[in-house]
Residue frames as qw, qx, qy, qz and C-alpha x, y, z in Angstrom:
[[0.000, 0.889, 0.459, 0.000, 0.00, 0.00, 0.00],
 [0.408, 0.490, -0.026, 0.770, 1.40, 3.39, -0.98],
 [0.421, -0.743, -0.371, 0.365, 2.06, 5.90, 1.75],
 [0.285, 0.716, 0.005, 0.637, 2.86, 9.58, 1.84],
 [0.577, -0.493, -0.380, 0.528, 4.71, 11.28, 4.65],
 [0.114, 0.844, 0.032, 0.523, 5.09, 14.88, 5.73],
 [0.619, -0.293, -0.387, 0.618, 7.44, 16.41, 8.24],
 [0.088, -0.940, -0.125, -0.304, 6.68, 19.72, 9.91],
 [0.698, 0.110, -0.320, 0.631, 10.13, 20.90, 10.93],
 [0.348, -0.929, -0.094, -0.081, 10.61, 23.01, 14.05],
 [0.103, 0.841, -0.482, 0.223, 13.79, 24.35, 15.63],
 [0.164, -0.471, 0.831, -0.246, 14.36, 21.38, 17.95],
 [0.483, 0.117, 0.852, -0.166, 11.74, 18.78, 16.99],
 [0.275, 0.114, -0.606, -0.738, 9.68, 17.61, 14.05],
 [0.669, 0.166, 0.515, -0.509, 6.19, 16.27, 13.61],
 [0.056, 0.177, -0.873, -0.451, 6.07, 13.28, 11.28],
 [0.677, 0.266, 0.384, -0.569, 2.73, 12.33, 9.75],
 [0.016, -0.163, 0.876, 0.454, 2.15, 9.43, 7.38],
 [0.665, 0.276, 0.230, -0.655, -1.04, 8.78, 5.42],
 [0.502, 0.066, 0.831, 0.231, -2.13, 5.79, 3.37],
 [0.098, 0.179, 0.649, 0.733, -3.77, 5.83, -0.07],
 [0.211, -0.678, -0.664, -0.236, -7.18, 6.47, 1.49],
 [0.001, 0.643, -0.149, 0.751, -5.84, 9.49, 3.41],
 [0.778, -0.581, -0.218, -0.098, -6.00, 7.58, 6.69],
 [0.166, -0.822, 0.495, -0.228, -3.48, 8.37, 9.41],
 [0.896, 0.097, -0.412, 0.133, -0.88, 5.62, 9.63],
 [0.676, -0.186, -0.318, 0.638, 1.62, 7.38, 11.85],
 [0.028, -0.891, -0.018, -0.452, 1.89, 10.62, 13.81],
 [0.769, -0.364, -0.244, 0.465, 4.90, 11.30, 16.00],
 [0.016, -0.972, 0.195, -0.132, 6.68, 14.29, 17.48],
 [0.921, -0.013, -0.071, 0.383, 10.37, 13.45, 17.25],
 [0.375, -0.747, 0.180, 0.519, 13.62, 15.14, 18.17],
 [0.521, 0.808, -0.220, -0.164, 15.49, 16.71, 15.26],
 [0.426, -0.478, 0.755, 0.143, 17.70, 13.69, 14.88],
 [0.540, 0.397, -0.537, -0.512, 18.04, 12.10, 11.45],
 [0.195, 0.140, -0.969, 0.062, 18.68, 8.63, 12.84],
 [0.251, 0.241, 0.741, -0.574, 15.55, 8.80, 15.03],
 [0.544, 0.452, -0.007, -0.707, 13.38, 10.08, 12.15],
 [0.462, 0.355, -0.736, -0.346, 14.67, 7.33, 9.86],
 [0.051, -0.023, 0.955, -0.291, 13.87, 4.73, 12.55],
 [0.460, 0.387, 0.501, -0.622, 10.21, 5.76, 12.30],
 [0.551, 0.555, -0.252, -0.569, 10.24, 5.80, 8.49],
 [0.071, 0.419, -0.882, -0.203, 12.22, 2.62, 7.82],
 [0.400, 0.146, 0.883, -0.199, 9.47, 0.07, 8.65],
 [0.536, 0.678, 0.377, -0.332, 7.39, 1.70, 5.89],
 [0.344, -0.468, 0.499, 0.643, 10.39, 2.19, 3.58],
 [0.181, 0.052, 0.761, 0.620, 9.36, 0.83, 0.19],
 [0.078, 0.684, 0.725, 0.022, 5.73, 1.86, 0.63],
 [0.107, -0.763, -0.147, 0.620, 6.64, 5.54, 0.99],
 [0.561, 0.678, 0.351, 0.319, 6.06, 7.36, -2.30],
 [0.327, 0.570, -0.090, 0.749, 7.50, 10.62, -1.04],
 [0.444, -0.561, -0.463, 0.524, 8.14, 12.79, 1.98],
 [0.111, 0.831, 0.169, 0.519, 7.11, 16.44, 2.03],
 [0.556, -0.342, -0.335, 0.679, 9.30, 18.67, 4.21],
 [0.011, -0.967, -0.248, 0.058, 8.39, 22.22, 5.16],
 [0.605, 0.436, -0.069, 0.663, 10.97, 24.65, 3.83],
 [0.410, -0.906, -0.083, 0.060, 11.98, 26.43, 7.02],
 [0.067, 0.905, -0.418, 0.052, 15.32, 28.02, 7.81],
 [0.354, -0.535, 0.764, -0.073, 16.78, 24.71, 9.00],
 [0.907, 0.233, 0.141, -0.322, 15.58, 22.19, 6.40],
 [0.439, 0.672, -0.583, -0.126, 18.94, 21.39, 4.78],
 [0.149, -0.387, 0.889, -0.192, 20.19, 18.68, 7.14],
 [0.642, 0.154, 0.637, -0.397, 16.88, 16.82, 7.06],
 [0.736, 0.595, -0.021, -0.322, 16.33, 16.90, 3.30],
 [0.326, 0.651, -0.684, -0.046, 19.94, 15.96, 2.55],
 [0.277, -0.288, 0.876, -0.269, 19.86, 13.13, 5.10],
 [0.724, 0.276, 0.496, -0.391, 16.56, 11.70, 3.89],
 [0.669, 0.653, -0.249, -0.253, 17.74, 11.80, 0.28],
 [0.139, 0.564, -0.811, 0.070, 20.99, 10.04, 1.26],
 [0.456, -0.073, 0.818, -0.342, 18.83, 7.40, 2.99],
 [0.105, 0.104, 0.886, 0.440, 17.08, 6.79, -0.33],
 [0.195, 0.641, 0.659, -0.343, 13.81, 8.63, 0.22],
 [0.216, 0.514, 0.435, 0.707, 12.11, 10.79, -2.41],
 [0.222, -0.533, -0.427, 0.695, 11.82, 14.21, -0.76],
 [0.153, 0.705, 0.422, 0.550, 9.69, 17.19, -1.76],
 [0.245, -0.180, -0.315, 0.899, 10.51, 20.61, -0.32],
 [0.021, -0.736, -0.652, -0.181, 7.29, 22.52, 0.36],
 [0.090, 0.170, -0.085, 0.978, 6.97, 26.29, 0.24],
 [0.029, -0.505, -0.799, 0.325, 4.07, 26.70, 2.68],
 [0.139, 0.485, 0.069, -0.861, 3.36, 30.20, 1.39],
 [0.325, 0.228, -0.595, -0.699, 2.38, 28.61, -1.92],
 [0.074, -0.193, -0.978, 0.029, 0.18, 25.87, -0.44],
 [0.312, -0.435, -0.437, -0.723, -3.53, 26.53, -1.01],
 [0.548, -0.494, -0.657, 0.156, -4.44, 25.20, 2.45],
 [0.408, -0.394, -0.321, 0.759, -2.94, 28.32, 4.01],
 [0.066, 0.354, 0.319, 0.877, -4.58, 30.92, 1.77],
 [0.376, -0.595, -0.260, -0.661, -6.67, 33.36, 3.75],
 [0.711, -0.468, -0.480, 0.213, -5.77, 31.98, 7.16],
 [0.182, -0.932, 0.145, -0.278, -5.04, 34.56, 9.82],
 [0.466, -0.637, 0.610, -0.067, -2.83, 32.11, 11.71],
 [0.809, 0.327, -0.484, -0.068, -0.69, 29.31, 10.37],
 [0.563, -0.619, 0.478, -0.266, 0.13, 27.04, 13.26],
 [0.233, 0.436, -0.867, -0.068, 2.62, 24.20, 13.21],
 [0.351, 0.002, 0.865, -0.359, 0.44, 22.02, 15.42],
 [0.682, 0.469, 0.237, -0.509, -2.38, 22.30, 12.86],
 [0.411, 0.593, -0.606, -0.334, 0.03, 21.27, 10.10],
 [0.113, 0.221, -0.966, 0.069, 0.35, 17.87, 11.69],
 [0.514, -0.344, -0.645, -0.448, -3.43, 17.35, 11.84],
 [0.353, -0.322, -0.677, 0.559, -3.72, 18.47, 15.42],
 [0.172, -0.641, -0.239, -0.709, -6.50, 20.80, 16.54],
 [0.106, -0.344, 0.544, -0.758, -7.01, 22.35, 19.93],
 [0.766, -0.182, 0.048, -0.614, -10.38, 20.62, 20.37],
 [0.824, 0.142, -0.548, -0.002, -8.57, 17.29, 20.07],
 [0.110, 0.392, -0.686, 0.603, -6.91, 17.95, 23.42],
 [0.620, -0.205, 0.333, -0.680, -10.23, 17.19, 25.11],
 [0.920, 0.139, -0.245, -0.273, -10.24, 13.77, 23.44],
 [0.474, 0.445, -0.699, 0.298, -6.87, 12.78, 24.92],
 [0.793, -0.462, -0.395, 0.038, -6.63, 10.52, 27.93],
 [0.365, 0.368, -0.375, 0.768, -4.99, 13.15, 30.09],
 [0.294, -0.531, -0.586, 0.537, -5.45, 14.36, 33.62],
 [0.100, 0.927, 0.356, 0.061, -7.30, 17.68, 33.68],
 [0.326, -0.830, 0.191, 0.409, -4.14, 19.50, 34.80],
 [0.493, -0.152, 0.623, 0.589, -2.21, 18.07, 31.81],
 [0.321, 0.652, 0.612, 0.312, -5.03, 19.01, 29.44],
 [0.083, -0.974, -0.149, 0.151, -4.93, 22.57, 30.81],
 [0.452, -0.593, 0.401, 0.532, -1.15, 22.65, 30.37],
 [0.472, 0.201, 0.666, 0.542, -1.41, 21.58, 26.72],
 [0.163, 0.843, 0.475, 0.194, -4.09, 24.18, 26.04],
 [0.274, -0.897, 0.047, 0.343, -1.94, 26.83, 27.73],
 [0.489, -0.304, 0.544, 0.610, 0.99, 25.93, 25.48],
 [0.362, 0.509, 0.648, 0.435, -1.27, 26.18, 22.43],
 [0.022, -0.957, -0.285, 0.057, -2.43, 29.64, 23.55],
 [0.382, -0.715, 0.297, 0.504, 1.20, 30.76, 23.90],
 [0.483, 0.041, 0.657, 0.577, 1.95, 29.41, 20.42],
 [0.236, 0.788, 0.528, 0.214, -0.99, 31.38, 19.00],
 [0.186, -0.952, -0.031, 0.240, 0.34, 34.52, 20.63],
 [0.481, -0.481, 0.483, 0.551, 3.91, 33.92, 19.43],
 [0.466, 0.352, 0.656, 0.478, 2.74, 33.29, 15.88],
 [0.105, 0.925, 0.358, 0.070, 0.82, 36.57, 15.92],
 [0.309, -0.863, 0.187, 0.354, 3.88, 38.46, 17.20],
 [0.551, -0.167, 0.600, 0.555, 6.15, 36.83, 14.61],
 [0.374, 0.627, 0.577, 0.366, 3.77, 37.88, 11.85],
 [0.063, -0.983, -0.150, 0.085, 3.73, 41.47, 13.19],
 [0.454, -0.655, 0.383, 0.467, 7.53, 41.56, 13.35],
 [0.539, 0.132, 0.646, 0.524, 7.87, 40.17, 9.83],
 [0.249, 0.834, 0.451, 0.199, 5.42, 42.79, 8.53],
 [0.204, -0.950, 0.071, 0.227, 7.44, 45.59, 10.15],
 [0.550, -0.377, 0.538, 0.515, 10.71, 44.19, 8.82],
 [0.482, 0.390, 0.640, 0.454, 9.28, 44.00, 5.32],
 [0.101, 0.957, 0.272, -0.001, 8.15, 47.65, 5.56],
 [0.243, -0.912, 0.250, 0.215, 11.66, 48.85, 6.41],
 [0.417, -0.439, 0.698, 0.382, 14.14, 46.42, 4.86],
 [0.737, 0.591, 0.002, -0.328, 14.24, 45.97, 1.11],
 [0.835, -0.020, 0.406, 0.370, 16.21, 43.56, -1.04],
 [0.017, -0.644, 0.394, 0.656, 18.78, 45.20, -3.27],
 [0.734, 0.505, -0.195, -0.409, 18.37, 44.51, -7.00],
 [0.322, 0.504, -0.801, 0.000, 21.44, 42.24, -6.87],
 [0.192, -0.124, 0.892, -0.389, 19.76, 40.09, -4.21],
 [0.687, 0.166, 0.037, -0.706, 16.39, 39.63, -5.97],
 [0.594, 0.273, -0.723, -0.224, 17.60, 36.30, -7.39],
 [0.060, -0.148, 0.874, -0.458, 17.37, 34.82, -3.89],
 [0.592, 0.162, 0.348, -0.708, 13.59, 34.86, -4.26],
 [0.704, 0.333, -0.452, -0.435, 13.80, 32.38, -7.13],
 [0.191, 0.248, -0.930, 0.195, 15.17, 29.63, -4.89],
 [0.612, -0.375, -0.626, -0.306, 12.58, 27.09, -3.78],
 [0.628, -0.533, -0.511, 0.243, 11.43, 27.80, -0.24],
 [0.378, -0.159, -0.166, 0.897, 13.03, 31.23, 0.02],
 [0.005, 0.859, 0.496, 0.125, 10.58, 34.02, 0.79],
 [0.141, 0.869, -0.040, 0.472, 11.13, 37.70, 1.46],
 [0.546, -0.790, 0.237, -0.149, 12.20, 37.40, 5.11],
 [0.886, -0.200, 0.298, 0.292, 14.63, 34.54, 4.48],
 [0.627, 0.579, 0.136, 0.503, 16.00, 36.31, 1.40],
 [0.085, -0.915, 0.133, -0.372, 16.58, 39.44, 3.50],
 [0.754, -0.595, 0.276, 0.031, 18.27, 37.37, 6.19],
 [0.862, 0.115, 0.255, 0.422, 20.61, 35.76, 3.66],
 [0.404, 0.760, 0.074, 0.504, 21.35, 39.10, 2.01],
 [0.297, -0.894, 0.179, -0.285, 22.07, 40.83, 5.31],
 [0.827, -0.456, 0.304, 0.122, 24.26, 37.97, 6.55],
 [0.800, 0.078, 0.374, 0.462, 26.30, 37.62, 3.37],
 [0.428, 0.716, 0.247, 0.493, 26.24, 41.01, 1.69],
 [0.343, -0.021, -0.200, 0.918, 27.63, 44.45, 2.25],
 [0.157, -0.778, -0.563, -0.230, 24.76, 46.36, 3.82]]
């Protein structure tokens, strides 16, 4: 049976989701950002995996390179171009991995643990909002030089990442 995997990459962990041909959840795990550990989860499904989609964040290189070296077909995803996110006020990583806040109530957790999870989700909502505000302010003030416009043609590189690369490597 063919399977498709997706990895939502964070700074220190990743959420791995695998679906079968009927779009049924086969696997969902939050894993440390450790190639060996991620491959351990993927390997039992090895030949069934048609491809692995990886979110193109600032730190995707090690994961994509490692998965390709392990023989997996990897697709780098520019989330800004994914239709699912059009028109959304918030784009939350926990939602990317098919997790919704209402699902917390379905978990077999003590009430105090459930409250803790919901509190973390509320903090994430707030942080996402602040990040979006900061990015908007940065984009109002910092502009790419004409020589750096080519950065935007690279898969997964948006305005903020292009500015970061330009400022880190260029003469500003």
